[in-house]
C-alpha angles and dihedrals in degrees: 000000000000090000091049092050091050091050093051091050090051096051098082091049091049092050091050092049090054096054112139141117094341105024115058122238106228125216134159108295099018145323145273142197127229146173131197102061088122096053097109139259100302118094111261134205114252134213118205106200125190116209123224129256116299092015136092142225090257091063098062100071098096142074118014096354089060097042100036099039117012095040089045092060102267121140103233116207120189114186117202117239123225117298118264105228111258094007138092091224128083146214143210114225089195095197143086118281097041120154090243128041093242094180092055090043092055092050089051090050091055092048091050092048089054088063090057102041138029100253125180103231091209094055105053111129134188131216136158144171127235106320085011088054088054087051089054088055091049091053090050089048096051105025106020098156094048091082135041099227142350139218127189121191112198097338136104136188106286129226136270096045129130104250096184105132090355116186088031093209137015113291142194100227128174120189119197116189140164119240089217095048107132094162092065102012122194089257094047122228137245118254115183107300098348139057131225088228134238116281089211091055091049093051090047090055091053092047091050092050089049093044092234126160118257100251122056123265093220137014120202124190112195136168093269109012133042108202135193113197130199107189118108094051094049121099089215137351124018139243129207133179120197121186128195132187096248133093133241104334147083105282123221109267097027092118092055090048091048095047091051089051093050094048094045098243 
């Protein structure tokens, strides 16, 4: 009986230790999912990915994120947004005045993940989709130098947010957006007492922080993406905007584009 009691007491600790893609890792203020803790002793690059509205961190471990990042040796960290009342799914407000300090929470998530996996502190990258893309912009706005590079898919910096000194340091920021996106249009849209934010305003903030000229240094027109790149004219950092013909979604090939951006190729 003593052995059984000891085993039962150990089960919660064991479950916590095995947190990962399916079982959430709990910290003060929320939880996250991750994979890559088993990738060996050498420091690994890490991708912090923010899920979209009405989703969760558990839902992102599939498709290109799995094949392009997790299978390639990245530690993938997926924080959970705030709980939607009455639902299992979650959301990212992405603006000032939220019930939870999401920026501080994400920084705590990363620090906790470092205790579970060997992460290279100089190769921690951020990406997100839709509301998660807006969260990527918010992290760049408030904690620009905490991460090596950023990618937003179909999200912009929301309003209201204090954009004084935003981003607060030079950034490497790639925006991927669909020309036919009417869910998060280029101009943003008003929703109750907040606004999704203008993509053009967000890109202008990044160019200002990087001290880039107004017009792009290069323009590339490919089969899938049309990209405008601010790099050579910037005093530090870089900004890139890639448009595709689709609507509100994660276009095929975005993970390859993002990985190239992260790795500087």
